[in-house]
C-alpha positions in Angstrom: 38.0 -51.1 7.9 35.9 -50.1 10.4 36.4 -46.5 9.9 35.1 -47.4 6.2 32.3 -49.7 7.3 31.0 -46.7 9.5 31.2 -44.1 6.7 29.4 -46.6 4.4 26.8 -46.9 7.0 26.4 -42.9 6.8 25.9 -42.8 3.1 23.8 -45.4 3.1 21.7 -44.9 6.0 22.1 -41.2 7.3 22.3 -39.1 4.1 19.1 -40.9 2.3 17.3 -39.7 5.7 18.2 -36.4 5.7 17.3 -36.2 2.2 13.7 -37.1 2.5 13.5 -35.7 6.1 14.6 -32.2 4.8 12.5 -32.5 1.2 9.3 -33.5 3.2 9.9 -31.0 5.7 9.7 -28.4 2.7 6.2 -29.5 1.9 5.1 -28.1 5.1 6.0 -24.6 3.5 3.8 -25.7 0.8 4.1 -25.5 -2.7 3.5 -21.8 -2.8 5.5 -20.6 0.4 8.4 -18.9 -1.2 10.2 -18.1 1.6 12.3 -21.4 2.3 13.0 -21.9 -1.7 13.9 -18.4 -2.1 16.6 -19.1 1.1 17.8 -21.9 -0.8 17.7 -20.1 -3.9 19.7 -17.4 -2.6 22.3 -19.5 -0.7 23.0 -20.9 -4.7 22.7 -17.4 -6.5 23.9 -15.5 -3.8 21.8 -12.1 -5.1 18.1 -12.5 -5.8 16.9 -9.2 -6.8 13.4 -8.7 -6.6 11.1 -5.8 -7.7 7.8 -5.2 -5.7 4.9 -4.9 -8.2 4.6 -1.7 -10.1 1.8 -0.2 -8.2 -1.7 -0.1 -7.6 -2.8 2.2 -5.7 -1.5 2.5 -8.7 -0.9 2.7 -12.3 -1.3 -1.0 -12.9 -3.7 -3.3 -11.1 -5.0 -6.8 -12.0 -6.7 -9.9 -10.2 -4.1 -11.0 -8.2 -2.1 -7.7 -7.4 -2.8 -4.3 -6.5 0.5 -2.7 -5.5 0.7 0.4 -3.7 2.1 3.7 -3.4 5.6 4.0 -5.0 6.5 0.1 -5.6 7.7 0.5 -9.1 10.4 2.5 -7.6 11.7 0.0 -5.4 14.4 -2.4 -6.5 15.1 -5.0 -3.7 18.5 -6.1 -4.0 21.2 -8.3 -2.3 21.4 -11.5 -0.4 20.0 -12.0 2.9 21.7 -14.4 4.9 20.1 -14.6 7.8 19.1 -17.8 9.2 16.5 -15.9 11.7 14.6 -15.5 8.2 14.0 -19.2 7.8 10.8 -21.4 8.8 11.8 -22.5 12.0 11.1 -26.1 10.5 13.6 -25.4 8.0 16.7 -24.1 10.2 16.0 -27.0 12.6 16.6 -29.1 9.8 19.3 -27.7 8.5 20.7 -27.9 11.8 20.6 -31.6 11.9 22.3 -31.7 8.4 24.9 -29.4 9.5 25.3 -31.5 12.7 25.2 -34.9 10.4 27.7 -33.6 8.4 30.2 -32.4 11.1 30.0 -35.6 12.5 30.6 -37.5 9.3 34.3 -35.4 8.8 35.2 -36.2 12.4 38.3 -38.4 13.6 36.3 -40.3 15.4 33.5 -41.0 13.1 33.8 -44.8 13.6 32.8 -44.6 17.1 29.5 -43.4 16.0 27.2 -47.1 16.8 23.9 -45.6 15.7 24.1 -42.7 12.6 20.1 -42.4 13.0 19.6 -41.3 16.0 21.0 -37.9 15.2 17.9 -37.5 13.6 15.8 -38.6 16.3 17.7 -36.2 19.0 17.0 -33.5 16.6 13.4 -34.0 15.5 11.6 -31.1 13.4 9.0 -29.2 15.4 6.5 -30.6 13.2 6.5 -33.3 11.2 6.0 -32.8 7.0 2.5 -32.2 6.0 1.6 -31.3 2.6 0.1 -28.4 1.8 -2.7 -29.7 0.2 -3.9 -30.7 3.8 -4.6 -27.1 5.0 -7.7 -26.3 5.2 -8.9 -23.1 3.0 -8.7 -20.9 6.3 -5.4 -22.4 7.1 -4.5 -21.3 3.5 -5.3 -17.9 3.7 -3.8 -16.9 7.0 -0.5 -18.8 5.3 -0.8 -16.7 2.2 -1.2 -13.2 4.2 1.6 -13.9 6.4 3.8 -14.7 3.6 2.6 -11.3 1.7 3.8 -9.8 5.0 7.1 -11.9 5.3 8.2 -10.9 1.4 7.5 -7.2 1.7 7.3 -5.7 5.4 10.2 -3.0 5.8 10.9 -3.7 9.8 12.6 -7.1 9.5 11.9 -7.3 13.2 8.9 -7.6 12.7 8.5 -5.6 16.0 10.8 -7.7 17.7 8.5 -10.2 17.3 9.7 -14.7 16.6 7.6 -13.9 13.3 8.2 -17.5 12.2 6.9 -19.0 15.4 3.8 -16.8 14.7 3.3 -18.7 12.0 3.7 -21.7 13.1 1.0 -20.8 15.6 -1.5 -19.2 13.2 -1.2 -21.8 10.3 0.0 -25.2 11.4 -1.4 -25.4 14.8 -4.8 -23.3 14.8 -7.9 -25.1 13.4 -10.6 -22.5 12.3 -13.9 -23.0 12.1 -14.8 -20.6 9.2 -13.4 -17.9 7.2 -14.6 -15.1 9.2 -12.2 -16.9 11.9 -9.3 -16.8 9.6 -9.5 -13.5 8.4 -9.5 -12.4 12.3 -6.7 -14.1 12.7 -5.1 -12.1 9.8 -5.9 -9.0 11.3 -4.6 -10.1 14.5 -1.1 -11.3 13.3 -0.9 -7.9 11.1 -2.0 -5.7 13.8 0.8 -7.1 16.2 3.7 -5.4 13.8 2.8 -1.9 15.7 2.5 -0.3 12.2 -1.0 1.2 11.8 -0.5 1.3 8.2 0.3 -2.0 7.4 -3.0 -3.7 8.5 -5.9 -6.0 6.9 -8.6 -5.0 4.3 -11.2 -6.7 4.6 -13.2 -7.4 1.2 -15.8 -4.2 1.1 -12.5 -2.0 2.1 -10.1 -3.6 -0.7 -12.6 -3.6 -3.3 -13.1 0.3 -2.2 -9.4 0.8 -2.5 -9.3 -1.1 -6.1 -12.3 1.2 -7.7 -10.7 4.1 -6.5 -7.3 3.1 -8.1 -8.4 1.9 -11.4 -11.1 5.1 -11.7 -13.9 3.8 -12.9 -16.9 1.7 -11.1 -20.4 1.4 -11.5 -22.1 3.2 -9.0 -23.9 7.0 -8.3 -20.8 9.2 -8.3 -20.4 10.4 -4.9 -17.2 10.4 -2.2 -18.1 9.4 1.1 -16.6 10.5 4.1 -17.5 10.1 8.2 -17.7 13.1 10.6 -15.1 12.2 13.1 -17.2 14.1 16.0 -20.7 12.7 15.1 -19.4 9.2 13.5 -22.0 10.3 10.6 -21.5 9.1 7.2 -21.9 11.9 4.6 -21.5 12.8 0.8 -18.1 14.8 0.9 -18.3 15.4 -3.0 -20.4 14.4 -6.2 -19.3 13.9 -9.6 -20.5 16.0 -12.2 -23.0 14.1 -14.5 -23.3 11.4 -12.3 -26.5 9.7 -11.4 -26.3 11.3 -7.7 -25.7 14.9 -8.7 -28.2 14.6 -11.5 -30.7 13.1 -9.1 -30.2 15.3 -6.5 -27.8 14.6 -4.2 -26.0 17.3 -2.7 -22.6 17.8 -0.9 -23.4 17.4 2.9 -26.0 14.7 3.0 -26.2 12.6 5.2 -26.7 8.7 4.7 -29.6 7.1 6.8 -30.0 4.2 4.7 -29.0 2.4 1.7 -30.9 -0.3 -0.5 -32.6 -1.4 2.4 -29.7 -0.9 5.1 -29.5 1.6 7.9 -26.4 3.4 8.0 -26.8 5.7 10.7 -26.4 2.9 13.2 -23.4 3.9 14.6 -21.5 0.5 13.2 -21.8 1.5 9.6 -18.3 2.5 7.7 -18.0 4.7 4.3 -16.7 1.3 3.1 -20.5 -0.1 3.8 -22.3 2.6 2.2 -20.0 2.5 -1.0 -20.5 -1.5 -0.8 -24.3 -1.1 -1.3 -24.2 1.9 -3.8 -22.0 -0.2 -5.9 -23.9 -2.9 -8.7 -24.6 -3.9 -12.2 -24.4 -1.1 -14.6 -28.5 -0.1 -14.8 -29.6 -1.1 -11.8 -31.4 0.8 -9.0 -30.6 1.4 -6.2 -32.7 3.6 -2.9 -31.2 6.1 -1.1 -32.3 7.8 2.1 -30.5 11.2 3.1 -30.9 13.7 5.4 -30.1 17.9 4.9 -30.5 20.2 7.4 -32.8 18.3 9.4 -35.4 17.1 6.6 -35.4 13.1 5.2 -35.0 12.9 1.6 -35.6 9.5 -0.9 -33.6 9.0 -3.9 -34.1 6.0 -6.0 -30.9 6.2 -8.4 -29.8 4.3 -11.5 -26.3 2.6 -11.3 -23.7 3.5 -14.1 -19.9 3.7 -14.8 -18.4 6.4 -13.0 -15.1 7.8 -14.2 -13.9 9.6 -10.9 -12.6 13.0 -11.5 -9.4 13.3 -9.8 -8.0 16.4 -11.1 -10.9 19.7 -11.7 -9.3 23.0 -12.8 -10.9 26.7 -13.0 -9.7 30.3 -13.6 -9.5 32.2 -10.2 -9.3 35.9 -10.0 -9.9 36.6 -6.3 -6.7 37.0 -5.0 -6.3 40.2 -6.6 -3.0 38.7 -8.8 -4.8 38.8 -12.4 -6.1 35.2 -13.9 -5.1 32.3 -11.6 -4.7 28.9 -13.2 -6.1 26.7 -10.5 -5.6 22.9 -10.3 -7.5 21.1 -7.9 -5.9 17.2 -7.3 -8.1 15.0 -4.7 -5.8 12.1 -5.2 -2.9 10.9 -7.4 -3.6 7.8 -9.9 -1.0 6.4 -12.5 -3.0 9.4 -15.3 -2.8 12.7 -12.8 0.5 13.8 -14.4 -1.2 13.5 -18.4 -4.4 15.3 -16.7 -2.9 17.9 -15.1 -0.3 18.3 -18.5 -3.5 19.0 -20.5 -5.2 21.0 -18.3 -2.5 23.3 -18.1 -2.6 23.8 -21.7 -5.9 24.5 -21.4 -5.6 26.9 -18.8 -2.9 28.8 -20.4 -5.3 29.0 -23.5 -7.6 30.8 -21.2 -5.1 33.2 -20.6 -3.3 32.0 -16.7 0.3 33.3 -16.2 0.6 32.2 -12.6 -0.6 28.7 -11.5 -2.1 27.4 -8.0 -2.0 23.7 -7.3 -4.5 23.0 -4.2 -4.2 19.8 -2.6 -5.9 20.6 0.5 -7.2 17.3 2.1 -5.5 15.0 -0.8 -4.2 11.5 0.9 -1.9 10.7 -1.6 -2.4 7.2 -4.1 0.1 6.8 -6.7 3.8 7.8 -5.6 4.5 8.0 -9.5 1.4 10.5 -9.8 3.2 12.7 -7.2 6.3 12.8 -8.8 5.5 12.7 -12.4 3.4 16.2 -11.7 5.8 17.7 -9.8 8.0 17.0 -12.6 5.8 19.3 -15.1 7.0 22.0 -13.1 10.4 21.2 -13.2 14.0 21.5 -15.0 15.6 18.3 -16.2 17.8 16.9 -13.6 15.8 18.0 -10.5 15.9 15.2 -7.4 12.4 14.3 -6.7 12.7 12.2 -3.9 14.7 8.9 -2.6 13.3 5.7 -1.5 14.3 3.4 0.8 13.3 -0.2 0.8 13.6 -2.7 3.5 17.1 -3.9 2.5 18.1 0.0 3.1 18.7 0.1 -1.1 18.3 4.0 -2.1 16.4 4.5 -5.3 17.1 8.5 -6.3 14.6 9.5 -8.8 15.0 12.8 -10.7 13.6 14.5 -13.7 14.8 13.2 -16.9 13.3 16.5 -19.1 12.1 19.7 -18.8 8.6 20.5 -17.9 5.9 22.5 -19.3 5.9 25.3 -16.8 9.4 26.2 -15.8 8.9 29.9 -15.4 5.5 31.1 -14.0 4.6 31.8 -10.4 3.8 28.7 -8.8 2.0 28.5 -5.4 1.0 24.9 -3.8 -2.2 24.9 -0.9 -1.9 22.6 1.7 -3.7 21.6 5.1 -3.3 19.0 7.7 -5.2 16.3 5.7 -2.1 16.6 2.9 -0.2 13.8 2.7 2.0 11.0 1.2 1.8 11.4 -2.4 0.7 14.7 -2.5 3.6 15.7 0.2 6.0 14.6 -2.1 5.1 16.4 -4.9 4.6 19.0 -2.6 8.5 18.9 -1.1 9.9 18.6 -4.7 8.5 21.8 -5.6 9.5 23.5 -2.3 13.3 22.4 -1.9 13.7 22.7 -5.8 12.7 26.4 -4.9 10.1 26.4 -7.4 7.3 27.1 -6.0 5.6 29.0 -2.4 3.7 26.8 0.0 0.6 28.1 1.6 -2.4 26.9 4.0 -1.3 24.8 7.0 2.0 22.1 7.9 0.8 19.0 6.0 0.0 15.5 7.5 3.3 13.9 7.6 3.3 10.2 6.1 6.8 9.4 4.6 6.4 5.8 4.5 5.1 3.9 1.6 2.7 1.1 1.0 2.1 -2.0 -1.3 -1.7 -3.7 -1.6 -1.9 -7.4 -2.2 -5.0 -9.3 -2.6 -5.7 -12.2 -0.9 -6.9 -15.7 -2.9 -11.4 -16.1 -3.0 -12.3 -12.6 -2.4 -10.6 -12.5 1.5 -9.5 -8.9 0.3 -6.5 -7.7 0.9 -3.2 -6.7 3.0 -1.7 -3.1 3.0 2.0 -3.4 4.3 4.6 -1.0 4.5 7.5 -1.7 1.8 9.7 1.4 2.2 10.2 5.3 3.4 11.1 7.9 1.4 13.4 11.0 2.1 12.7 15.0 0.1 15.0 16.2 -2.4 16.7 17.8 0.6 16.8 14.2 2.5 14.7 15.2 5.0 12.5 12.6 6.8 9.2 14.3 6.9 7.2 11.2 8.5 5.1 12.2 11.2 6.5 15.4 11.0 5.2 17.2 7.8 6.4 19.7 5.7 6.1 23.5 7.1 4.8 26.0 4.8 6.0 29.4 3.9 2.8 31.4 4.0 0.1 30.3 6.9 -3.5 30.5 6.0 -6.2 28.3 7.3 -8.9 28.3 4.7 -11.6 25.9 3.5 -13.3 27.8 0.9 -14.0 26.0 -2.2 -12.2 29.0 -4.4 -9.0 28.5 -3.4 -7.5 31.7 -4.9 -9.6 33.1 -1.8 -6.9 31.7 0.5 -3.6 32.8 -1.1 -2.7 36.4 -0.8 -1.3 38.2 -3.9 1.9 37.9 -2.5 2.7 34.4 -2.7 2.5 34.3 -6.7 6.5 35.6 -7.0 8.6 34.3 -9.7 11.5 32.9 -6.9 
């Protein structure tokens, strides 16, 4: 009788309290904090496949998500059952639940004088707090933490107690203003030891979105900074743009934009870009320096379509008419643009082709693989993408390309990176192209870019790595060239010897 009385006490006192405690603690994670709920869901379903959103840097962009290089090919499958990846509060509550359950099943359960003391001996780190009680600053820090937690490829988080970081930065930390919260996000993300996983302030995030979507209202200049002097200059000018029509030239140095100094040593290219953008039809004043002389411009902003692909016929190599395709970066439309460009170059008499990706930092991974596919037969390997769980996505061509036999050269340099390297490796290792130039940069990892709410910028997170068709890891190593040629000439044909154009 005493034994059944104790059991009855457990059902009446312990279990309802445990359920209330566990449920209220889950509220601490917030209604939107999917980690704890995902864990519980995984325990129930035993498999939760998830797909990292189809990439921005990438083809599709919406208000909430800008996904990055190669995300569409990442398929996260399988069950991750490590309690180490559950929130601290949830872990401790589950532990207490297990203790209570084991005591209930023990032969001496009738010896428990006060079953509810199980709870008092194992209190949660922080009593349940509704997510709604968090300040806006705490919420955005929690949001950034969650994005990294869901996607970062290094599941040790640089050997840190990742959940304790959340506890300190979200639950315990009170912020005076939103800038403090942004600084904390930058600190948290910076602690991961991956320079590509980083916080993107609002201006930087907007620049990436504008570049990836291909259209914006501005004046049509590409902006870079000199690593030696720190000066910000126009590295390129779009054809038929307000900048070109107004007289700005490639190499002009920005001194002032819309009344804000840009030569103070603190301004960045993103700061300049932010000032140059504005409503269509509005005007912007620009002060530039050219050859030591100061020049003033007043330009009218208009929608700009960024030209990432340009083409021309070159006869500089001494090997006849060469169709040159200059790709500045890869987007969702790059392959289609190259396809139409190839047809145009063929009509102009090109029998050999040169792809110039010098200085191409990458962009959308599918843009690189789809472009490589235009020169390859069906069923040729393009790239192997390995996600955070070690799942490998092998990508191959699914149909014959449009240029299979013509001699092909890819011109690269030390700033050819990421998706541009994927394309280069696919053409090289399938024996389709001769690689000319300098050893490439060596970026063999893939990022996703996610927007933070309320115009707080975004977070870039490394989500996967890739291997070349021959399973080479080029990260921090780059791709070697077949013919070395250090060349900065605008006419890429002048950089390539006639001997490079041969059928392989």
